[in-house]
N, C-alpha and C positions, 0 to 999 in steps of 0.2 A: 247297774244297780246291784247292791249286795245286801243280803239280810243279816242284820246284827242283833244279837241278844244283849240286853242290858240288865244289870243287877246292881244292887247297892249293899254294902256291908253294914252290919248292925252295931259296930263298935268303933270307938274313937281311935283313929290311926295315928294320931299325934298326941299321946297322953301327956307329954311334957309341954305342950303348947296350950295356951288359954282356950277355953271353950271346947267344943267337940267338932271333929271333922270326920265325916263319913265318905269313904271312897266310892266312886261310881266306875264300873268296869263294863266293857263291851267285848264281844267275841263273835266272829263270823259263824253263821249257822250252817251254810251249805258251801263247802263241807264244814263240819263242826271243828272249830279250832280250840284246842285245849289250853292254849296260852292266851290269856286275856290281855287287853290293853286298858290301862287306867285312863279314864276320860277326864276326871277332875275330882274335886272334893266339895261336899256340901257342908257349910258351916251350920251346925245344928244347935248352937247354944240357946237359941230362942224357940226351939221346937219341943213342945211337951211330948213325952213318949216318942222320942226322936227316931225310933226304928221305922224306916221308910219301906215298909213291907209291900205296899200296894203299888204296882207299876203298870201303866197302861199307855198305849199309843193312840193319839187322837187321829181318827181316819180322815178328818178334814185338813188338819195342819201337818200331819205326819210327825208331830213332835211328841216326845215321851214326858209323862208326868208321874210323880210319886206322891202317895198319901201315907201319913203316919198311922201306926197301929193305934188301937183305942186305948190300951192301958199300959202294956209293957211292965216295967218294974213298979210303975205307979199304979196302984190298984184302983184309983179314982180316975175315971175317964176324963181326958182333957180336951182341949180344942181340936177340931179337925183342921190339919194343916196340909196343904197341897203345895208341892214344889214342882213348878213347870220347867220345861226346857232342860231336862237332865241328860238329853242325848247330845249328839254332835251337830252343830256347834254348841258347846256347853255354855249355857247362860242361865243358871238357876234363878228363878223368881219365886218367892215364897208368898202364899196367900192363905189367910185363915178364914175358912168358911163360916158363915153365920148359921147357927143352929135354928131350925124351924120345926116345931115350936121351940121357944127359948130354953126349955128344960130338957131338950133332947140330948142324950148321951149315948155313944155307941156301945154295943155289947162286945165283950170278948177281949182276948189278948193277942189274937193273930189276925192278919189282914191280907186280902187280895184285892186287886182293882183292875178295871179296864174301862175304856170308853165305849159307849153305845148310844143308841137312840132312846129318847124318853117317850115311851108309848102312851103316856098319860096326857100329853100336850099336843095340840094341833101343830102340824109342821114337824113334829118329832125331832126337836133339837138334840144335839150331841151333849151328853152329860158324862161325868166320871162316876161309874158305879164302884162301890166299895163293899165287899163282903167281909164281915167282922165276926170272929168265931172264937170258941173255947172248946178244947178237946178234953178238958178235965171236968170241973164241976161248976155250973151245970154244962153238959155237952150241948152245943147248939150253934146256930148261925143266924145272923140278921143281915139284910141287904139295905144299903143306903145309896142315895144318889146325890151328887155334888154338881151344881151348875158351874159352867165354865166362866161366868162373869167374875169380875174382881170387886168385892171379895167373894161373891157367890153365896149360895145357901146349901145346907146339907139337910136332907129329910130322910126319914125312915120309909122304906118301901114296904108297905104292909096292906095288901088288899085282899087277903083271903082269911077264912076262918073267923073267929070272934074278933070284935073290934080291938084295936091296940090297947093294951093295958098300960097303966102308969109304969109298971115294972119293965115292960118291953120298951116303952118310950125312953125310960131313964137308964137303960142299959144293964139292968140286973137280971133280965130274963130274955132268952132268945125267942124270936118269932118262929124259928124252925128248930124246936127242941129235938135233941138226939141226933141231929145231922150237922157234923162238923165239916167245914170246908174253909181253907185259907188261901186258895188260888182261884182266880177268876179270868176267864177268857170269853170274849164276845165275838161272834161271827159277823163281821161287818162286810163280808163279801156277799152273804146271803142273809140280809137282815130279817129279823123276826123276833117277837117278844120272848120266844123260848129257844132262840138260837144262841144259847150261852151255856157254858159249862163251868162248874166249880170243882176244885180238886181237894182230895183228902189222902195224903200219903202217910198219915200217922196211924199208929196202932194203939195209942194211948186211950182212944175213945172206945176200944174194944170191938170194932167192927171191920177191921182191915182197911185196905187201900181201895179208894172208890172215886168215882165222879158222880156229880149230880147235875141234871139239867136245871136251869134257872129261869123262872118266869120274871122278866124284867119289869112287867107291869104290876105284878102282885107281890113279888119278893119271895115266892114259894119255891122250895127245892123239891125235886122229884125223888122218887124212890131211888136207892143206890144203883149205880152201874159199877159192878165189881171189876177191878183191874186184875188182869192175868198176865203171866209171863208168856213169851212166845211158845213155850212148851205146854201151856194150858194150866199151869199151877197158879194158885192165888198169889199175887204179888205181896210181899211181906217186908216192907221197909217201915221205918218209924222216924220220919223227918218232916219238917215243915216244907211247903212247896209254893212255887209260883207257876202260873199256867198262862200260855199264850198261843194264839193262832198266828200263823205267818200272814194271813189276810192279804196274800199277794200271790198271783200266779196259781200254781198247783198247791192248794191249801194244805197245811200240815198243822197238827196240834202237838205242842211240845211242853214239857214240864221241866223246871229247874228245881232241884232239891237244895236244901240249905248247905250241903257239903260240896256243891258244884256238879253233882251228877245230873245229866240231861237225858230224859226219856222221851221217845216219840210214842204217841198214843194213836193206835189205829183201831178200826172197828167202831169208833164213835159215830161215824157217819150215819149208820143205820139207826142209832139211838137218837141222834140230833134231828133226823128227818121225821121221826114219829110225831104225830099230832100232839099239840099241847105238851104236857109234862109226861105223857105216856112213853114207854120204852119201846124199842124196836121189836120187829117180829122175830120169831124163833128161827126163821129162814134167812135172817140177815147175815151180815158179815161175820159176826161173832155170836149171834143168838141174842135174844132179849136180855138186857141187863148185864152185858159183858163188853169189855173192851180190852185191847192188848197193849201193854206197856213194854217197850223195848229199850234197853239201855244203849244209848249212842256213844257215850263217853263221859269223862269227868273233866270239867274246866278247872284248871289249877289256880283257883282263886286264893289269895293270901290268907293263911291261917284257917282255911275252910276244913282241911282234913283233920285238924285237931279239935275243931269246934270252938276255937277261941273267937272266931268271927263267923257269923251265920249270914247266908245270902238267901233270903226268903222271897224277895220280889223278883219278877221276871216280866219283860216285855220284849217284843221284836219290832225292829224298825227297818224299813226298806230305804237304804241310803245310796 
């Protein structure tokens, strides 16, 4: 078995051809291969806000799915579209989730996704969680869950603080104000409602590069976990990110930035093991509220270095 990372470009690779085609790439994780393999193309002509930034791997089926971002260049949030089976063997199937309630619209312009258990339901079925965020105005994030049935439903996860407002439900106000995160990774080797992390590798929101623990039952994000370089300095990049656990064997946490850079994050174990949304103890691996991000290499994804195509989604599949 080999661990492969998957990502999807955010631009039409065949501009002279009708419609839009977004390329899907994969690359070995251990060791990291910097030359990716093109897996296939997703026809995105009928996908509103077709940047498929949220990527996750279903722990039951082992298959990868992608979810579109909330807004993109279209400032009005559109339908939630999930594309299943974007891994190998490549067999994309597009599903439009039904909003519940009917006026639900996702917040934000950036997205992350991963599969995990639904802790609000007896039996805890697997759902596709989607974190949707904005790093500009207003800064914030909201968590959504999408059932895996066809067409399935999408709902806002909001079980903390004041009751959900109309603005939060309709995507004009975040449920986690001031906390931006556009990558999501759920620990399915050691399941738990707070065994999930969201990533922020942007500096546009003014608070540096961070992780947040995520409560999958309430949708609340923790206080920030600051990302440091191996030398102990604050990490300072300004790029959108995807986040993924290997969820196989010796677990690792990796981030893919939109330019193809791959970071391994360590020291998160102490934070993730802390109860609830609390952060780890000062005697933990990195001390409370810190984790270390180490650059492993840069995957040579087409047009990533120039920024002509961004690769913001990331998941890992054991094949």
